[in-house]
C-alpha positions as CSV (number, residue, x, y, z in Angstrom):
1,X,266.2,238.6,-48.5
2,X,266.8,242.4,-48.3
3,X,265.3,245.4,-46.5
4,X,262.7,246.0,-49.3
5,X,261.4,242.5,-49.0
6,X,260.9,243.1,-45.3
7,X,258.6,246.0,-46.2
8,X,260.9,249.0,-46.0
9,X,261.7,250.7,-49.3
10,X,264.8,252.8,-49.0
11,X,264.5,254.1,-52.6
12,X,261.0,255.4,-51.9
13,X,262.5,257.2,-48.9
14,X,265.1,258.9,-51.2
15,X,262.4,259.9,-53.7
16,X,260.2,261.3,-50.9
17,X,263.1,263.6,-49.8
18,X,263.7,264.8,-53.4
19,X,260.0,265.5,-53.9
20,X,259.6,267.5,-50.7
21,X,262.8,269.6,-51.1
22,X,261.0,272.3,-53.1
23,X,258.4,272.7,-50.4
24,X,261.0,272.8,-47.6
25,X,263.0,275.4,-49.5
26,X,260.1,277.8,-49.5
27,X,260.2,278.0,-45.7
28,X,263.8,279.0,-45.3
29,X,264.9,281.9,-43.1
30,X,268.3,283.6,-43.1
31,X,269.2,281.9,-39.9
32,X,269.1,278.4,-41.4
33,X,272.5,276.9,-42.0
34,X,273.0,274.2,-44.6
35,X,270.3,272.4,-46.4
36,X,268.0,269.4,-46.2
37,X,269.7,266.0,-45.7
38,X,272.1,266.5,-42.8
39,X,271.9,264.6,-39.6
40,X,270.5,267.7,-37.8
41,X,269.0,271.1,-38.6
42,X,271.3,274.0,-37.9
43,X,269.8,277.4,-37.0
44,X,271.9,280.5,-36.1
45,X,270.9,282.3,-32.9
46,X,272.9,285.4,-33.7
47,X,269.8,287.6,-34.2
48,X,268.6,287.0,-30.6
49,X,271.6,288.8,-29.2
50,X,269.6,292.0,-29.2
51,X,267.3,290.6,-26.6
52,X,267.9,291.4,-23.0
53,X,267.2,287.9,-21.8
54,X,266.2,285.5,-24.6
55,X,264.2,282.5,-23.6
56,X,263.6,279.5,-25.8
57,X,260.0,278.2,-26.1
58,X,259.1,274.8,-27.4
59,X,255.9,272.9,-28.4
60,X,255.1,269.5,-29.7
61,X,251.8,268.1,-30.9
62,X,250.0,266.1,-33.6
63,X,246.7,266.1,-35.4
64,X,245.0,263.4,-33.4
65,X,242.5,261.2,-35.3
66,X,241.8,264.0,-37.8
67,X,244.2,262.1,-40.0
68,X,241.5,259.4,-40.4
69,X,239.4,261.9,-42.4
70,X,242.4,262.6,-44.7
71,X,242.7,258.8,-45.3
72,X,239.0,258.5,-46.2
73,X,238.9,261.6,-48.4
74,X,242.3,260.9,-49.8
75,X,243.2,264.5,-49.2
76,X,246.6,265.1,-47.6
77,X,247.7,268.6,-48.5
78,X,246.3,270.4,-45.4
79,X,246.8,268.0,-42.5
80,X,250.4,269.3,-42.3
81,X,249.1,272.8,-41.6
82,X,247.3,271.3,-38.6
83,X,250.5,269.8,-37.2
84,X,252.3,273.1,-37.5
85,X,249.4,275.2,-36.1
86,X,249.1,273.1,-33.0
87,X,252.7,273.7,-32.1
88,X,253.3,277.3,-33.2
89,X,250.1,278.6,-31.7
90,X,251.3,277.3,-28.3
91,X,254.6,279.1,-28.8
92,X,252.9,282.3,-29.8
93,X,250.5,282.0,-26.9
94,X,253.5,282.6,-24.6
95,X,254.5,285.7,-26.5
96,X,257.1,283.9,-28.6
97,X,258.2,284.0,-32.2
98,X,258.4,280.5,-33.8
99,X,261.8,280.0,-35.3
100,X,261.9,276.5,-36.7
101,X,259.9,273.3,-37.0
102,X,260.5,269.6,-37.5
103,X,258.0,267.0,-38.6
104,X,257.7,263.3,-38.0
105,X,255.6,261.0,-40.3
106,X,255.1,257.4,-39.4
107,X,253.5,255.4,-42.3
108,X,252.7,251.8,-43.1
109,X,254.2,252.2,-46.6
110,X,256.1,255.1,-48.1
111,X,254.3,256.4,-51.1
112,X,256.6,259.3,-52.1
113,X,254.0,261.4,-53.7
114,X,251.7,261.2,-50.7
115,X,254.5,261.9,-48.3
116,X,255.6,265.0,-50.4
117,X,251.9,266.2,-50.4
118,X,251.8,265.9,-46.6
119,X,255.0,267.8,-46.3
120,X,253.7,270.5,-48.6
121,X,251.1,271.2,-46.0
122,X,253.7,271.3,-43.3
123,X,255.6,273.8,-45.4
124,X,252.5,275.9,-45.9
125,X,252.0,276.0,-42.1
126,X,255.6,277.1,-41.6
127,X,255.2,279.9,-44.2
128,X,252.0,281.1,-42.4
129,X,253.8,281.2,-39.1
130,X,257.2,282.5,-40.5
131,X,259.2,279.6,-39.2
132,X,261.6,277.4,-41.1
133,X,261.2,273.7,-41.7
134,X,264.7,272.5,-40.8
135,X,264.2,268.8,-40.8
136,X,262.0,265.8,-40.2
137,X,261.7,262.1,-40.3
138,X,259.6,259.7,-42.4
139,X,259.5,256.3,-40.7
140,X,258.1,253.3,-42.6
141,X,256.4,250.8,-40.2
142,X,255.4,247.7,-42.2
143,X,253.4,245.3,-40.1
144,X,252.8,247.9,-37.4
145,X,250.5,250.2,-39.5
146,X,248.2,249.6,-42.5
147,X,249.9,250.4,-45.7
148,X,247.6,253.3,-46.6
149,X,247.7,255.0,-43.1
150,X,250.1,257.4,-41.4
151,X,250.4,259.5,-38.3
152,X,251.9,263.0,-38.3
153,X,253.4,265.0,-35.4
154,X,255.7,268.0,-35.1
155,X,258.0,270.0,-32.8
156,X,258.5,273.8,-32.8
157,X,261.1,276.0,-31.2
158,X,260.6,279.7,-30.7
159,X,262.1,282.6,-28.7
160,X,260.9,285.5,-26.6
161,X,262.6,288.1,-24.4
162,X,261.8,287.2,-20.8
163,X,260.2,290.6,-20.2
164,X,257.7,289.8,-23.0
165,X,256.6,286.4,-21.8
166,X,252.8,286.3,-21.4
167,X,252.1,284.9,-18.0
168,X,248.8,286.4,-16.8
169,X,250.6,288.1,-13.8
170,X,249.3,291.6,-14.7
171,X,245.6,290.6,-15.0
172,X,243.1,292.8,-13.2
173,X,239.4,293.1,-12.7
174,X,237.8,294.7,-15.8
175,X,240.4,293.5,-18.3
176,X,238.7,292.6,-21.7
177,X,238.7,289.2,-23.4
178,X,239.1,289.3,-27.2
179,X,238.7,286.1,-29.2
180,X,239.8,285.4,-32.7
181,X,237.6,283.3,-35.0
182,X,238.6,279.7,-35.6
183,X,238.2,277.9,-39.0
184,X,236.1,275.2,-37.5
185,X,236.9,272.1,-35.4
186,X,240.7,272.6,-35.8
187,X,242.5,269.4,-34.6
188,X,240.8,268.4,-31.4
189,X,237.9,266.2,-30.5
190,X,237.8,264.1,-33.7
191,X,237.3,260.8,-31.8
192,X,233.9,262.3,-30.9
193,X,233.4,263.6,-34.4
194,X,233.9,260.1,-35.7
195,X,231.2,258.9,-33.4
196,X,228.7,261.5,-34.5
197,X,229.0,261.0,-38.2
198,X,229.5,258.0,-40.4
199,X,233.1,258.0,-41.6
200,X,232.6,257.0,-45.2
201,X,233.1,258.8,-48.5
202,X,229.4,259.2,-49.2
203,X,228.7,260.9,-45.8
204,X,231.8,263.1,-46.0
205,X,231.3,264.1,-49.6
206,X,227.6,265.2,-49.0
207,X,227.0,268.9,-49.5
208,X,225.2,270.7,-46.7
209,X,223.5,274.0,-47.3
210,X,224.0,275.1,-43.7
211,X,227.8,274.5,-44.0
212,X,228.1,275.9,-47.4
213,X,230.4,273.0,-48.3
214,X,230.6,269.2,-47.9
215,X,230.8,267.8,-44.4
216,X,234.3,266.4,-45.1
217,X,235.6,269.8,-46.3
218,X,234.2,271.5,-43.2
219,X,235.7,269.0,-40.8
220,X,239.1,268.9,-42.6
221,X,239.5,272.7,-42.7
222,X,243.0,273.4,-41.4
223,X,243.7,274.8,-38.0
224,X,244.0,278.6,-38.0
225,X,247.5,279.9,-37.3
226,X,247.5,283.0,-35.1
227,X,251.2,283.8,-35.0
228,X,251.0,286.9,-37.3
229,X,248.0,288.3,-35.5
230,X,249.6,288.1,-32.1
231,X,252.8,289.6,-33.5
232,X,250.7,292.5,-35.0
233,X,249.2,293.1,-31.6
234,X,252.7,293.3,-30.0
235,X,254.0,295.5,-32.8
236,X,251.0,297.8,-32.2
237,X,252.4,298.4,-28.7
238,X,249.7,296.5,-26.9
239,X,250.6,294.3,-23.8
240,X,248.8,291.1,-24.0
241,X,248.3,290.2,-20.3
242,X,247.1,286.6,-20.8
243,X,246.5,284.3,-23.7
244,X,244.8,281.0,-24.3
245,X,245.0,278.6,-27.3
246,X,241.6,276.9,-27.3
247,X,242.5,273.3,-28.1
248,X,241.5,269.9,-26.5
249,X,239.5,270.6,-23.4
250,X,237.7,273.5,-25.0
251,X,236.9,276.6,-22.9
252,X,236.7,274.9,-19.5
253,X,240.2,273.5,-19.6
254,X,242.1,276.1,-21.6
255,X,240.8,279.4,-20.4
256,X,241.7,278.8,-16.7
257,X,245.3,278.1,-17.9
258,X,245.7,281.8,-18.8
259,X,244.6,283.0,-15.4
260,X,246.3,283.7,-12.0
261,X,244.8,282.8,-8.7
262,X,242.0,285.3,-7.7
263,X,241.0,286.1,-11.2
264,X,238.1,284.6,-13.1
265,X,237.1,284.8,-16.8
266,X,233.5,285.5,-17.9
267,X,232.7,284.6,-21.5
268,X,229.5,285.7,-23.2
269,X,228.4,282.9,-25.5
270,X,226.3,285.2,-27.7
271,X,229.1,287.7,-28.3
272,X,230.3,286.0,-31.4
273,X,228.9,283.6,-34.1
274,X,229.3,279.9,-33.4
275,X,230.2,278.2,-36.7
276,X,227.5,275.9,-38.2
277,X,229.6,272.8,-38.0
278,X,229.4,272.9,-34.2
279,X,225.6,273.3,-34.3
280,X,225.4,270.4,-36.6
281,X,227.6,268.2,-34.4
282,X,225.6,269.0,-31.3
283,X,222.3,268.3,-33.1
284,X,223.3,265.1,-34.9
285,X,225.2,263.7,-32.0
286,X,222.8,264.9,-29.3
287,X,225.9,266.4,-27.5
288,X,225.0,268.6,-24.5
289,X,226.2,272.2,-24.6
290,X,228.5,271.8,-21.6
291,X,230.3,268.9,-23.4
292,X,230.6,271.0,-26.6
293,X,232.3,273.8,-24.8
294,X,234.4,271.3,-22.8
295,X,235.7,269.6,-26.0
296,X,235.8,272.1,-28.9
297,X,236.9,275.7,-29.6
298,X,233.3,276.6,-30.6
299,X,234.5,279.2,-33.0
300,X,237.3,280.9,-31.0
301,X,240.8,279.5,-31.6
302,X,242.7,282.0,-29.5
303,X,241.6,284.3,-26.6
304,X,243.6,287.2,-25.2
305,X,243.1,289.5,-22.2
306,X,244.1,293.2,-22.6
307,X,243.5,296.5,-20.8
308,X,240.2,298.1,-21.7
309,X,242.1,301.1,-23.1
310,X,243.8,298.7,-25.6
311,X,240.8,297.0,-27.1
312,X,240.4,299.1,-30.3
313,X,244.1,298.9,-31.0
314,X,244.1,295.2,-30.4
315,X,241.1,294.6,-32.7
316,X,242.6,296.6,-35.5
317,X,246.0,294.8,-35.3
318,X,244.3,291.4,-35.5
319,X,242.2,292.5,-38.4
320,X,245.3,293.8,-40.2
321,X,246.8,290.3,-40.0
322,X,243.6,288.8,-41.6
323,X,241.9,287.6,-38.5
324,X,238.4,288.2,-37.2
325,X,238.3,289.3,-33.6
326,X,235.4,289.7,-31.2
327,X,235.1,291.2,-27.7
328,X,233.8,288.1,-25.9
329,X,234.0,288.8,-22.2
330,X,236.0,290.1,-19.3
331,X,238.2,289.3,-16.3
332,X,236.7,289.6,-12.8
333,X,237.9,289.1,-9.3
334,X,237.0,285.6,-8.0
335,X,238.0,282.0,-7.8
336,X,240.2,281.0,-10.7
337,X,238.0,279.5,-13.4
338,X,235.6,280.4,-16.2
339,X,231.9,281.2,-16.5
340,X,230.0,280.9,-19.7
341,X,227.0,283.2,-19.6
């Protein structure tokens, strides 16, 4: 009897590491010390000495049950982008710059090529956000998970000068809300998605004219990463007063998190186009509008509040980073919360 007979293939683990090294290498930053394979990832903080009062930010998240679609479609090259996006968007939402990322993959059986493909998506997410993939773990769990399934999670660390942390403290009546377009469902609410649609290859591979693609491709579209857009806004000299990453809980849970007591957000539902996938989900699942906005991003993945005088500058900065912004509402005096009108 040996470890392999018990279901854990050490050699497959070695092969996975070798296959993923090229992807990891593409994410390196000058601050990374050493290479892949050590017991910990080393990252120099020498560059943050120029900050008056550097503050570390951290975020951890996974992709939820969106991984189920990757299993069914046997498409594993984008789910890693989702894992990175969920973490680095939270760091950027506080005004921070993501520095490095670590991933954790738990699988029933280590198929090296599949693991390397997953990590290629993680590396792509890191490149999109400018952070380094400094380490990770692939854990083989025979008997605990089916051989062809896995779960993916990650952890990001970023930094911000204390004076630049986005807290909402400066919000005032009349400030403008600007939302950036999402790529679709992102990585939240897939337990409901899987109740609305049949989760089989035939259903997911069916092309829909209203979507312009197959249902599966529309649902699996990777989460948009807004790090570069928010950095462009900051570099343009704009002070973002408040920021909300629209994730699980949709508008009703996430927008109030960006507010201070005595300030209320008003979002105009017709101020931007709602992607067709959400309209299809509401129709096919008979999901009430309130529940849709309480579960999904409905086409806006990130919302910021800025002074009215900074609107044009903010919009241009976001566009320069490749994002699509919309003026979607405003801040008013009132009980902390959000109104959708």
